[in-house]
C-alpha positions in Angstrom: 14.2 -15.6 36.1 17.1 -13.3 35.4 20.1 -15.2 36.9 22.3 -12.2 37.6 19.8 -10.0 39.4 19.4 -10.5 43.2 15.9 -8.9 43.1 14.8 -11.6 40.6 16.1 -14.4 42.9 14.4 -12.8 45.9 11.1 -12.4 44.1 11.2 -15.9 42.6 12.0 -17.4 46.0 9.0 -15.6 47.6 6.8 -16.8 44.9 7.9 -20.5 45.0 7.6 -20.5 48.8 4.0 -19.1 48.5 3.1 -21.7 45.9 4.5 -24.4 48.2 2.2 -23.3 51.0 -0.7 -23.9 48.6 0.6 -27.4 47.6 1.6 -26.2 44.2 5.0 -27.4 42.8 7.0 -25.1 40.6 9.1 -26.3 37.6 12.4 -24.6 36.7 15.5 -25.2 34.6 18.7 -26.6 35.9 20.3 -23.2 36.5 17.3 -21.9 38.3 17.3 -25.0 40.5 20.9 -24.4 41.5 20.2 -20.8 42.3 16.8 -21.2 44.1 17.1 -24.5 45.9 19.0 -23.0 49.0 16.2 -20.3 49.4 13.0 -22.3 49.1 11.4 -25.2 51.0 12.6 -28.7 50.1 10.3 -30.3 47.5 8.9 -27.1 46.3 10.9 -27.3 43.0 11.3 -29.8 40.2 13.3 -29.7 37.0 11.3 -28.4 34.0 12.1 -31.6 32.0 9.4 -33.2 34.2 6.8 -30.8 32.9 3.3 -32.2 32.6 0.2 -30.1 32.1 1.8 -26.8 33.0 -0.8 -24.1 33.7 1.3 -21.0 33.7 4.9 -19.8 32.9 5.8 -17.1 35.4 8.9 -15.0 34.5 10.9 -12.7 36.8 12.8 -10.2 34.7 12.3 -7.8 31.8 10.9 -8.3 28.4 14.1 -10.1 27.3 13.4 -12.8 29.9 9.9 -13.1 28.6 11.2 -13.6 25.1 13.5 -16.3 26.4 10.6 -18.0 28.2 8.6 -17.8 25.0 11.0 -20.2 23.3 9.6 -22.9 25.6 6.1 -21.6 26.1 4.9 -20.7 22.6 5.2 -24.1 20.9 3.4 -25.6 23.9 0.8 -22.7 24.0 1.4 -22.2 27.7 0.4 -18.7 29.0 3.3 -16.5 30.2 2.9 -14.0 33.0 5.8 -11.5 33.5 6.9 -9.9 36.7 8.8 -6.8 35.6 12.4 -6.3 36.8 13.6 -4.5 33.7 13.1 -0.9 32.4 10.3 -0.5 29.9 8.6 -3.9 30.3 5.8 -3.8 27.8 5.2 -7.6 28.0 5.5 -7.8 31.8 2.3 -7.5 33.9 3.2 -7.0 37.5 6.1 -5.3 39.4 8.4 -7.3 41.7 6.8 -5.6 44.8 3.5 -7.3 43.9 4.6 -10.9 44.6 1.9 -11.3 47.3 -0.7 -10.3 44.7 0.8 -12.6 42.1 0.6 -15.6 44.5 -3.1 -14.9 45.1 -3.8 -14.4 41.4 -2.1 -17.7 40.4 -3.7 -19.7 43.3 -7.2 -18.4 42.4 -6.6 -18.5 38.7 -7.6 -14.8 38.7 -6.2 -13.7 35.4 -7.2 -13.7 31.7 -5.1 -14.7 28.7 -4.7 -12.6 25.6 -3.2 -13.8 22.3 -0.4 -12.1 20.5 0.6 -12.8 16.9 4.0 -14.5 16.1 5.9 -14.9 12.9 7.7 -17.9 11.4 11.0 -17.6 9.5 12.5 -20.0 7.0 15.9 -19.6 5.3 16.3 -21.4 2.0 18.9 -21.7 -0.8 17.0 -24.0 -3.1 16.3 -26.2 0.0 15.4 -25.5 3.6 18.4 -24.5 5.7 17.0 -23.1 8.9 13.8 -22.1 10.5 12.6 -20.4 13.7 9.9 -18.1 15.1 9.7 -14.6 16.6 7.4 -12.9 19.0 8.8 -9.4 18.3 10.6 -9.4 15.1 13.0 -11.0 12.6 15.9 -8.8 11.5 18.1 -9.4 8.5 21.3 -7.4 9.1 24.7 -6.9 7.5 27.7 -8.6 9.1 30.4 -6.2 7.9 30.3 -2.6 9.1 32.0 -1.2 6.0 29.5 -2.7 3.4 25.8 -2.4 3.1 23.6 -5.5 2.6 21.8 -5.6 -0.8 18.4 -7.2 -0.7 15.4 -7.6 -3.0 12.1 -7.6 -1.0 9.0 -9.3 -2.3 5.5 -9.2 -0.8 3.1 -12.0 -1.8 5.4 -13.0 -4.7 5.6 -9.5 -6.2 8.8 -7.5 -6.1 8.5 -4.4 -3.8 11.9 -2.8 -3.8 15.6 -3.4 -3.9 17.6 -1.8 -1.1 21.2 -1.3 -0.2 20.7 -1.2 3.5 21.9 -2.0 7.0 19.1 -4.5 7.3 15.4 -5.1 7.2 12.9 -5.9 9.9 9.6 -7.8 9.8 7.8 -7.1 13.0 4.6 -8.2 14.8 2.4 -5.5 16.4 3.9 -6.7 19.7 7.4 -5.9 18.4 6.3 -2.4 17.2 7.5 -1.0 20.6 10.8 -2.8 20.4 13.5 -2.8 17.6 11.0 -1.5 15.0 10.3 1.5 17.3 14.0 2.3 17.4 14.1 2.1 13.6 11.3 4.8 13.4 8.5 2.3 12.7 4.9 3.1 13.8 3.5 1.9 17.2 0.8 -0.6 16.4 -1.8 -1.6 19.0 -1.2 -5.3 19.8 -4.7 -6.4 18.8 -4.3 -5.0 15.3 -3.9 -7.8 12.7 -0.9 -6.7 10.7 2.8 -7.1 10.0 5.4 -4.3 9.8 8.1 -4.2 7.2 10.9 -1.7 8.2 14.1 -1.0 6.3 17.1 -0.1 8.4 19.0 3.0 7.1 18.3 2.0 3.5 20.1 4.0 0.8 17.0 4.6 -1.4 14.4 7.2 -2.3 11.6 5.0 -1.0 12.5 3.4 2.2 9.4 3.9 4.5 8.1 1.5 7.1 5.1 -0.4 5.7 2.1 -1.9 7.4 1.0 -5.0 5.5 -1.6 -7.7 5.8 -0.9 -10.3 8.5 -1.5 -13.0 5.9 1.1 -11.6 3.5 4.2 -13.5 2.7 7.4 -11.5 2.8 10.5 -12.8 1.0 13.9 -11.1 1.4 16.6 -12.3 -1.1 20.3 -11.6 -0.6 21.3 -10.3 -4.0 24.3 -11.8 -5.9 27.5 -10.0 -5.0 26.1 -8.8 -1.7 28.2 -9.3 1.5 27.2 -11.8 4.1 24.5 -11.1 6.6 22.8 -12.6 9.6 19.2 -13.4 10.5 18.1 -12.7 14.1 14.9 -13.8 15.7 14.0 -11.6 18.7 17.7 -10.9 19.1 18.1 -14.4 20.5 18.4 -17.0 17.8 20.6 -16.3 14.7 21.7 -17.8 11.4 24.3 -16.5 9.0 23.3 -15.9 5.4 25.1 -15.4 2.1 24.2 -14.3 -1.4 21.5 -16.3 -3.1 19.7 -17.2 0.1 16.2 -16.1 0.7 14.3 -15.5 4.0 10.6 -16.2 4.0 8.5 -14.6 6.7 4.9 -15.7 7.4 2.3 -15.4 10.1 3.1 -17.9 13.0 1.2 -21.1 13.6 1.4 -20.7 17.3 0.5 -17.5 19.2 2.1 -16.0 22.3 -0.4 -16.4 25.2 0.1 -13.5 27.7 -1.5 -13.8 31.1 -3.0 -10.5 32.3 -4.2 -9.6 35.8 -6.1 -6.5 34.7 -7.8 -4.7 31.8 -5.2 -2.0 31.4 -5.7 -0.4 28.0 -2.7 -0.4 25.7 -2.7 3.5 25.6 -2.3 3.6 29.4 0.6 1.1 29.2 2.2 3.2 26.4 1.9 6.5 28.4 3.3 4.9 31.5 6.2 3.0 30.0 7.4 5.8 27.8 6.5 8.5 30.3 4.6 10.4 27.7 3.5 14.0 28.7 -0.2 14.2 29.1 -0.3 17.5 31.0 0.4 21.0 29.8 3.7 22.7 30.7 1.8 25.0 33.0 0.8 22.0 35.1 -2.7 21.9 33.8 -5.1 19.0 34.4 -4.3 15.7 32.8 -6.2 14.5 29.7 
């Protein structure tokens, strides 16, 4: 739940109250308990630390909130169902006005679960320093505005290119409509088995986005003499890096499980979320 949005609090309170009427208890973190407790029936909430056999992780907010929920859900392989309160909302399934429909779907278990690829990230400097995972992307970025980051990129142990750049992204197909999209990477259908390698404003003759095998191993080494940088996973978890360090990116062990209430094709979602024109300027029929 987005803690600073009244509509998120209202929608979550309606959902919890509906679940309570069906004798279903909802689990939530300490902040959520503090915010929601005055607005829902007594006994309808428990702290998430008491979690046992959780069936579904329901998120009220935009895609950023879903990525936050994924930190808890992905390692446990608990499906996530998003209720959109954001702007684009590619990961969210329902709108906040559909809470009544959401309650029915959850009570009846009337949803299906699709799997999305994740990536794992390890930072090393001779030995392991830090590791994490990402649903959308890992970005290696410069820290200092006045200096470019210099990196050597390897794919499957073979040197690909050396770039002076603002940064490098490795993205999943799910992340192709997020940061990678802003960096002029291709949109990739979420069921495609692939990884995206996208340089950010690289000073090089060859600096095109690449679509590579999902089983490829990408290594990004910070070249000696290069300025410090930072690794970001989904824009949420970070680790500062210095020359000589290497970032290894591989296919994730755990997948993101997304709960869906309908069979909406990705192309329909793409057109709706980005408001793509599908009719002629004369107002002709839609394709």
